[in-house]
PAZAPA-4460 file (N, C-alpha, C; in steps of 0.05 Angstrom, whole numbers, plus 32768, in hexadecimal, padded with zeros to 4 digits):
% residues 224
    n_x    n_y    n_z   ca_x   ca_y   ca_z    c_x    c_y    c_z   seq   type   mol
   84AA   895C   88CA   84AA   8947   88B6   84B4   8951   889C     1      M     A
   84C5   8941   888E   84D0   8949   8875   84CB   8934   8860     2      W     A
   84C9   893D   8847   84C6   892A   8831   84E1   892B   8821     3      E     A
   84EE   8914   8820   8507   8912   8813   8503   8906   87F7     4      L     A
   850F   8913   87E3   850D   8909   87C8   852A   8908   87BD     5      R     A
   8532   88F1   87B3   854C   88ED   87A9   854B   88DF   878E     6      V     A
   855D   88E5   877C   855F   88D8   8762   8572   88C1   8764     7      S     A
   856A   88AA   875A   857B   8892   875A   8587   888E   873F     8      L     A
   8586   88A2   872D   8592   889F   8713   8581   8891   86FF     9      G     A
   858D   888C   86E8   857E   887F   86D2   857F   8861   86D4    10      K     A
   8569   8854   86D1   8568   8837   86D1   8576   882D   86B8    11      D     A
   8589   881A   86BB   8598   8810   86A3   8588   8801   868F    12      P     A
   8570   87F7   8697   855F   87E7   8685   854A   87F9   8678    13      V     A
   853B   8807   8688   8525   8818   867D   852E   8834   8674    14      T     A
   8546   883C   867E   8551   8856   8678   8540   886D   8683    15      E     A
   852F   8866   8697   851F   887A   86A5   852C   8882   86BF    16      E     A
   852A   889C   86C6   8535   88A6   86DE   8522   889F   86F6    17      Y     A
   852E   8894   870B   851F   888C   8722   8522   88A0   8739    18      K     A
   850C   88A6   8746   850B   88B8   875D   84FF   88AA   8774    19      V     A
   850B   88AC   878C   8500   88A0   87A4   84F9   88B7   87B7    20      R     A
   84E3   88B3   87C5   84DB   88C7   87D9   84D2   88B8   87F2    21      S     A
   84D8   88C4   8809   84D0   88B9   8823   84CB   88CF   8836    22      E     A
   84BB   88C9   884A   84B6   88DD   885F   84CB   88DA   8875    23      T     A
   84D5   88F0   887E   84EB   88F0   8892   84E3   8901   88AA    24      F     A
   84E6   88F6   88C1   84E1   8905   88DA   84FC   890B   88E7    25      H     A
   8502   8924   88EC   851B   892C   88F8   8520   8949   88F5    26      G     A
   8537   8951   88FF   853F   896D   88FE   8548   8975   88E2    27      S     A
   854A   898F   88DD   8554   8998   88C3   8571   898F   88BE    28      A     A
   8581   898E   88D3   859D   8986   88D0   859F   8968   88C8    29      R     A
   858D   8958   88D4   858D   893C   88CE   8586   8936   88B1    30      A     A
   8577   8948   88A4   8570   8943   8889   8587   8946   8875    31      T     A
   859D   8951   887F   85B5   8952   886D   85BF   8937   8866    32      D     A
   85BF   8924   8879   85C9   8909   8874   85B3   88F6   886B    33      E     A
   859A   88FC   8871   8585   88EA   886B   8583   88E3   884D    34      A     A
   8586   88F6   883A   8584   88EE   881E   859A   88DA   8816    35      P     A
   85B2   88DD   8820   85C7   88CB   8819   85C1   88AF   8825    36      R     A
   85B6   88AE   883D   85AF   8894   8849   8599   8887   8838    37      D     A
   8586   8897   882E   8571   888C   881D   857C   8880   8803    38      L     A
   8590   888E   87F7   859C   8884   87DF   85AB   886A   87E5    39      I     A
   85B9   8869   87FB   85C8   8851   8802   85B6   8839   8806    40      D     A
   859F   883D   8813   858D   8827   8819   857F   881D   87FF    41      Q     A
   8577   8830   87EE   8568   8828   87D7   8579   881E   87C0    42      R     A
   8592   8829   87BF   85A3   8822   87A8   85B0   8807   87AA    43      A     A
   85B0   87FB   87C2   85BF   87E2   87C6   85B2   87CB   87B7    44      S     A
   8599   87CE   87AF   858C   87B8   87A0   858E   87BB   8782    45      S     A
   859C   87CF   8778   859D   87D4   875B   85AE   87BE   874E    46      R     A
   85A7   87B6   8737   85B5   87A1   8729   85CD   87AB   871A    47      S     A
   85D1   87C6   8717   85E8   87D0   8708   8600   87D5   871A    48      D     A
   85FF   87CE   8733   8616   87D1   8745   8616   87EA   8754    49      G     A
   8605   87FD   874D   8604   8816   875D   85F8   8810   8778    50      I     A
   8606   8819   878D   85FD   8814   87A8   860E   87FE   87B5    51      G     A
   861E   87F0   87A6   8630   87DC   87B1   8645   87E9   87C2    52      A     A
   864E   87DB   87D6   8664   87E6   87E7   867E   87E4   87D8    53      T     A
   8692   87F2   87E2   86AC   87F2   87D5   86B8   87D6   87D7    54      F     A
   86B2   87C7   87ED   86BB   87AB   87EF   86B0   879A   87D9    55      G     A
   8696   879E   87D2   868A   878F   87BC   8696   8797   87A1    56      Q     A
   869C   87B0   879E   86A9   87B9   8786   86C5   87AC   8783    57      L     A
   86D3   87AA   8799   86EE   879D   8798   86EB   8780   878F    58      L     A
   86D7   8772   8798   86D2   8756   8790   86CD   8755   8772    59      V     A
   86BC   8767   8768   86B7   8768   874B   86CF   876F   873B    60      Q     A
   86E0   8781   8746   86F8   8788   8738   870C   8771   8736    61      W     A
   870E   8762   874C   8720   874A   874C   8716   8736   8737    62      L     A
   86FC   8732   8735   86F1   8720   8721   86F9   8729   8705    63      E     A
   86F8   8744   8701   8700   874F   86E7   871E   874A   86E2    64      E     A
   872E   874D   86F7   874B   8747   86F4   8750   872A   86EC    65      C     A
   8740   8718   86F8   8743   86FC   86F0   873B   86F8   86D3    66      E     A
   8726   8705   86CA   871E   8703   86AE   8733   870D   869B    67      R     A
   8743   8720   86A4   8758   872B   8693   8772   871B   8695    68      L     A
   8770   8704   86A4   8787   86F2   86A6   87A0   86FE   86B2    69      D     A
   879D   870E   86C7   87B4   8717   86D5   87C2   86FF   86E2    70      L     A
   87DC   8702   86E7   87EB   86EC   86F2   87E1   86E3   870D    71      S     A
   87E3   86CA   8714   87DA   86C1   872F   87E9   86CF   8745    72      P     A
   8802   86D6   8741   8811   86E4   8756   8805   8700   875B    73      T     A
   87FF   870E   8745   87F3   8729   8747   87D8   8727   8755    74      T     A
   87C7   8714   874D   87AD   8712   8759   87AF   870B   8776    75      L     A
   87C2   86FA   877D   87C5   86F2   8799   87CE   870A   87AA    76      R     A
   87DF   871B   879E   87E7   8734   87AC   87CF   8747   87B0    77      T     A
   87BF   874A   879B   87A8   875C   879D   8795   8752   87B3    78      Y     A
   878F   8738   87B3   877D   872D   87C7   8787   8731   87E3    79      R     A
   87A1   872D   87E7   87AC   872F   8802   87AA   874C   880B    80      A     A
   87B1   875F   87FA   87B0   877B   8802   8794   8785   8807    81      Q     A
   8781   877B   87F7   8765   8782   87FB   875A   8776   8816    82      I     A
   8760   875D   881A   8756   874F   8832   8762   875A   884B    83      K     A
   877C   8760   884B   878A   8768   8864   8787   8785   886A    84      Q     A
   8785   8796   8856   8786   87B3   885B   876F   87C3   8851    85      T     A
   8768   87BF   8838   8754   87D1   882B   8738   87CB   8834    86      I     A
   8730   87B2   8833   8715   87AB   883A   870E   87B0   8857    87      R     A
   871F   87AA   886A   8718   87B0   8886   8713   87CD   888B    88      P     A
   8720   87DE   887C   871E   87FB   8881   8708   8808   886F    89      R     A
   8706   87FF   8856   86F4   880D   8843   86DE   87FA   8838    90      L     A
   86DE   87E1   883F   86CD   87CE   8832   86AF   87D4   8835    91      G     A
   86A6   87DF   884B   868A   87E5   8850   8681   8800   8847    92      K     A
   8694   8810   883D   868E   882B   8834   8682   882A   8818    93      V     A
   866E   883A   8813   8663   883D   87F8   8675   884F   87E8    94      L     A
   867A   8848   87CF   868A   885A   87BE   8681   8876   87BD    95      P     A
   8666   887A   87C0   865C   8896   87C0   8664   88A5   87D9    96      S     A
   866D   8897   87EE   8675   88A5   8806   8694   88A3   880A    97      R     A
   86A1   8898   87F6   86BE   8897   87F8   86CA   88B1   87EF    98      L     A
   86DF   88BA   87FD   86EB   88D3   87F7   870A   88D0   87F7    99      S     A
   8717   88E5   87EC   8734   88E5   87ED   873E   88E4   880A   100      A     A
   8730   88F1   881B   8738   88F1   8838   8737   88D5   8843   101      R     A
   8723   88C5   883C   8721   88A9   8846   873A   889A   883D   102      N     A
   8742   889E   8824   8759   888F   881A   8773   8899   8828   103      L     A
   8776   88B2   882B   878E   88BD   8837   8790   88B5   8855   104      E     A
   8779   88B3   8862   8779   88A9   887E   8783   888C   887F   105      E     A
   877B   887C   886B   8784   8860   8869   87A2   8860   8864   106      L     A
   87AC   8870   8852   87C9   8871   884C   87D8   887A   8865   107      Y     A
   87CD   888D   8874   87DB   8896   888C   87DC   8880   88A1   108      G     A
   87C6   8871   88A4   87C6   885A   88B7   87DA   8845   88AF   109      A     A
   87DC   8840   8895   87F0   882C   888B   880C   8836   8891   110      M     A
   8811   884F   888D   882C   885A   8892   8833   8858   88B0   111      K     A
   881F   885E   88C1   8824   885C   88DE   8829   883F   88E6   112      D     A
   881E   882C   88D7   8822   880F   88DD   883C   8805   88D2   113      A     A
   884B   8816   88C4   8865   880E   88BA   8866   8807   889C   114      G     A
   8850   880B   888E   8850   8804   8871   8862   8818   8862   115      A     A
   8870   880E   884E   8881   881F   883E   8871   882F   882A   116      S     A
   887B   8845   8820   886D   8855   880B   8866   8844   87F3   117      P     A
   8877   8832   87EB   8871   8821   87D3   8859   880F   87D9   118      K     A
   8858   8803   87F1   8841   87F2   87F8   8828   8802   87F8   119      T     A
   8829   881A   8803   8811   882B   8804   8808   8832   87E8   120      I     A
   881A   8838   87D6   8813   883F   87BB   8808   8827   87AC   121      R     A
   8811   880F   87B3   8805   87F7   87A7   87E8   87F4   87AF   122      N     A
   87E2   87FA   87C8   87C6   87F9   87D1   87B6   880F   87C3   123      H     A
   87C2   8826   87C1   87B4   883C   87B3   87AD   8835   8796   124      H     A
   87C0   8827   8789   87BB   881E   876D   87A3   880B   876B   125      A     A
   87A0   87F9   877E   878A   87E7   877F   8770   87F6   8782   126      I     A
   876F   8808   8795   8757   8818   879A   874F   8829   8782   127      I     A
   8764   8836   8776   875F   8846   875E   8754   8835   8747   128      A     A
   8760   881E   8743   8758   880C   872D   873B   8802   8730   129      A     A
   8734   87FB   8749   8719   87F2   874E   8704   8808   874A   130      A     A
   870B   8820   8753   86F8   8836   8750   86F6   883E   8732   131      L     A
   870D   883D   8724   870C   8842   8707   86FA   882F   86F9   132      H     A
   86FC   8815   8701   86EB   8801   86F4   86CD   8807   86FB   133      Q     A
   86C8   880F   8714   86AD   8816   871B   86A2   882E   870B   134      G     A
   86B3   8841   8705   86AB   8858   86F4   86A4   884E   86D8   135      V     A
   86B5   883C   86CD   86B0   8831   86B2   8696   8822   86B1   136      R     A
   8690   8813   86C6   8677   8804   86C7   865F   8815   86CD   137      W     A
   8663   882D   86D6   864D   883F   86DC   8642   883C   86F8   138      G     A
   864F   882C   8709   8646   8829   8725   8653   883D   8738   139      S     A
   8667   884B   872F   8675   885F   873F   8676   8879   872F   140      V     A
   8670   888F   873B   866F   88A8   872D   868A   88B5   872A   141      R     A
   869B   88B2   873E   86B5   88C0   873D   86CA   88AF   874B   142      Y     A
   86E2   88B0   8740   86F9   88A2   874C   8708   88B4   875F   143      N     A
   8701   88B3   8779   870D   88C5   878C   872B   88BF   8791   144      F     A
   8734   88A8   8788   8750   88A2   878B   8761   88B5   877B   145      A     A
   8755   88C1   8766   8764   88D5   8756   876C   88EE   8766   146      E     A
   875D   88F3   877B   8762   890A   878C   8774   8904   87A4   147      R     A
   8775   88EA   87AB   8785   88E2   87C2   87A3   88E3   87BC   148      A     A
   87B3   88E8   87D0   87D0   88EA   87CC   87DF   88D6   87DD   149      K     A
   87E6   88BF   87D2   87F6   88AC   87E1   8813   88B6   87E3   150      P     A
   8822   88AC   87F5   883E   88B5   87F9   884F   88B0   87E0   151      P     A
   8862   88C1   87DC   8873   88BF   87C4   888A   88AB   87CA   152      R     A
   8890   889B   87B6   88A5   8887   87B9   88BF   8892   87AE   153      V     A
   88D4   8890   87BE   88EE   8899   87B4   88FB   8882   87A5   154      E     A
   8901   8887   878C   890D   8872   877C   892C   8873   877F   155      H     A
   8936   885D   8789   8953   885B   878D   8960   884B   8776   156      R     A
   8976   8854   876E   8984   8846   8758   898F   882B   8762   157      R     A
   8989   8816   8753   8991   87FB   875B   89AF   87F8   8755   158      V     A
   89BD   87EE   8769   89D9   87E9   8766   89DD   87CC   875E   159      Q     A
   89E4   87C7   8745   89E7   87AC   873B   8A01   87A0   8747   160      A     A
   8A01   8786   874D   8A1A   877A   8757   8A2F   8779   8741   161      P     A
   8A48   8779   874A   8A5E   8777   8737   8A60   875B   872B   162      S     A
   8A6F   8759   8715   8A73   873F   8709   8A80   872B   871C   163      V     A
   8A93   8735   872C   8AA1   8724   873F   8A8D   8719   8754   164      D     A
   8A7B   872A   875D   8A68   8721   8771   8A55   870C   8765   165      V     A
   8A4C   8710   874C   8A3B   86FD   873F   8A49   86E2   873C   166      V     A
   8A63   86E2   8734   8A72   86C9   8732   8A75   86BB   874D   167      H     A
   8A79   86CB   8762   8A7B   86C0   877D   8A62   86B1   8785   168      T     A
   8A4B   86BE   877F   8A31   86B2   8786   8A2C   8698   8776   169      V     A
   8A33   8699   875D   8A2F   8681   874C   8A42   866A   8755   170      I     A
   8A5A   8671   875C   8A6D   865C   8765   8A63   8650   877F   171      D     A
   8A58   8661   8791   8A4D   8656   87AA   8A35   8644   87A5   172      A     A
   8A25   864C   8792   8A0D   863B   878B   8A17   8620   877F   173      A     A
   8A2C   8621   876F   8A37   8608   8764   8A40   85F5   8779   174      E     A
   8A4B   85FF   878F   8A54   85EE   87A5   8A3D   85E3   87B5   175      Q     A
   8A28   85F3   87B7   8A11   85EB   87C8   89FE   85D8   87B8   176      R     A
   89F8   85DF   87A0   89E6   85CF   878F   89EC   85D5   8772   177      D     A
   89F8   85C3   8763   8A00   85C8   8747   89E9   85D1   8736   178      P     A
   89D0   85CB   873D   89BA   85D3   872D   89B4   85F0   872F   179      R     A
   89BD   85FD   8744   89B7   861A   8748   89C9   862C   8737   180      L     A
   89E1   8623   8732   89F4   8634   8724   89EB   863C   8708   181      A     A
   89E2   8629   86F7   89D8   8631   86DD   89C0   8643   86DE   182      P     A
   89AF   863F   86F2   8997   8650   86F6   899F   866C   86FC   183      L     A
   89B2   8670   870E   89BC   868A   8715   89CB   8697   86FE   184      L     A
   89DA   8688   86EF   89E8   8692   86D8   89D4   869D   86C3   185      M     A
   89BF   868D   86BF   89AB   8696   86AB   899D   86AF   86B5   186      L     A
   8997   86B1   86CF   898B   86C9   86DA   899D   86E1   86D7   187      A     A
   89B6   86DE   86DC   89C9   86F4   86DA   89CC   86FE   86BD   188      A     A
   89CB   86EB   86AA   89D0   86F3   868E   89B7   86FD   8680   189      Q     A
   899F   86F5   8689   8987   86FC   867B   8975   870F   868B   190      T     A
   8977   8710   86A5   8966   8720   86B6   894A   8715   86BA   191      G     A
   8947   86FB   86B3   892D   86EF   86B7   8926   86ED   86D5   192      M     A
   890C   86ED   86DB   8902   86EB   86F6   8902   86CE   86FE   193      R     A
   88FE   86C9   8718   88FE   86AE   8723   88E9   869D   8716   194      R     A
   88D0   86A7   8713   88BB   8697   8707   88C1   8690   86EA   195      G     A
   88CE   86A3   86DC   88D5   869F   86C0   88EB   868A   86BD   196      E     A
   88FE   868B   86D0   8914   8678   86CF   890A   865B   86D4   197      L     A
   88F8   8659   86E8   88EE   863E   86EF   88DB   8632   86DA   198      C     A
   88D0   8643   86C9   88BE   863A   86B4   88CB   8633   869A   199      A     A
   88E6   8636   8698   88F3   8631   867F   88F4   8613   8678   200      R     A
   88F1   860D   865E   88F2   85F2   8654   8908   85F1   863E   201      R     A
   8910   85D9   8638   8924   85D6   8623   891A   85E0   8608   202      W     A
   8900   85DF   8605   88F4   85E8   85EC   88F6   8607   85E9   203      S     A
   88FC   8614   85FF   88FF   8631   85FF   891C   863A   85F7   204      D     A
   892D   8626   85F6   894A   862C   85F2   8953   8624   85D6   205      V     A
   8960   8636   85C8   896C   8631   85AE   898B   8634   85B2   206      D     A
   8998   861D   85B5   89B5   861D   85BB   89C5   8627   85A3   207      L     A
   89BC   8623   858B   89CB   862C   8573   89CB   864A   8571   208      Q     A
   89B4   8656   8576   89B2   8674   8574   89B8   8681   858E   209      L     A
   89BA   8672   85A4   89BF   867E   85BE   89A8   868E   85C8   210      G     A
   898F   8684   85C4   8977   8693   85CB   8967   8683   85DF   211      I     A
   895D   8691   85F4   894A   8686   8607   8931   8696   8605   212      V     A
   891B   8689   85FE   8901   8696   85FB   88F1   8695   8616   213      S     A
   88E4   86AB   861C   88D4   86AC   8635   88B7   86AF   862D   214      V     A
   88A8   8699   8631   888C   8698   862A   887A   8695   8642   215      F     A
   8885   868D   8659   8874   8686   8670   8883   868C   8689   216      R     A
   8874   868B   869F   8880   868F   86BA   8871   867E   86CE   217      S     A
   887F   8674   86E1   8872   8665   86F7   886C   8676   870E   218      W     A
   8856   8671   871B   884E   867F   8733   8850   866C   874A   219      S     A
   885F   8673   875F   8862   8661   8776   884E   8669   878B   220      L     A
   883B   8657   8790   8826   865C   87A3   882F   8656   87BF   221      S     A
   8827   8667   87D3   882F   8662   87EE   8823   8648   87F9   222      P     A
   8831   863B   880A   8828   8622   8816   8818   8628   8830   223      V     A
   8801   861B   8833   87F1   861F   884B   87DB   8632   8847   224      G     A
***
């Protein structure tokens, strides 16, 4: 019979350190994991977020992203990557039991499934940001994503189309739908993105000065 005593840290309200103790029956080897199990069981009820699973931390992090007014497209991408990949693999893990090896095993599985290095690094960025937020809130002690090594992305130089190719595309658009040609011409001359192009209003255009102001962007939501 063993008596296990573990510290649950300082209470955020009373600022008193809490200690839990329980009697444990088992071998000496089994006692190595028993204190961590005791922390996991007791800490889950804390109001400061300590003891929450990584999946719960991701939900809280997404709520913080919404509060910071990230674009709907960015939030939609985050949710999809969390739902499809991160949460099924790491959602039930406690941040205290998360390690760089856990993350690198996830990245390896993604690579084996055909994910590109850029996609893997995007997932890594989400995990790192959520853990960083947990550290700031005091519910996570260490950001293990800082030790993990996602695959390196090879940056290739973008080959811009020639002026002749751009004119060919615009001429083809003019034949297909006259409304597309001015849109493509504006895109080629300004470098605006699709959402920025679609959100333009006449009030954004100053024909005398030849200026187009970009104040907003449209986000196209998927149907279904």
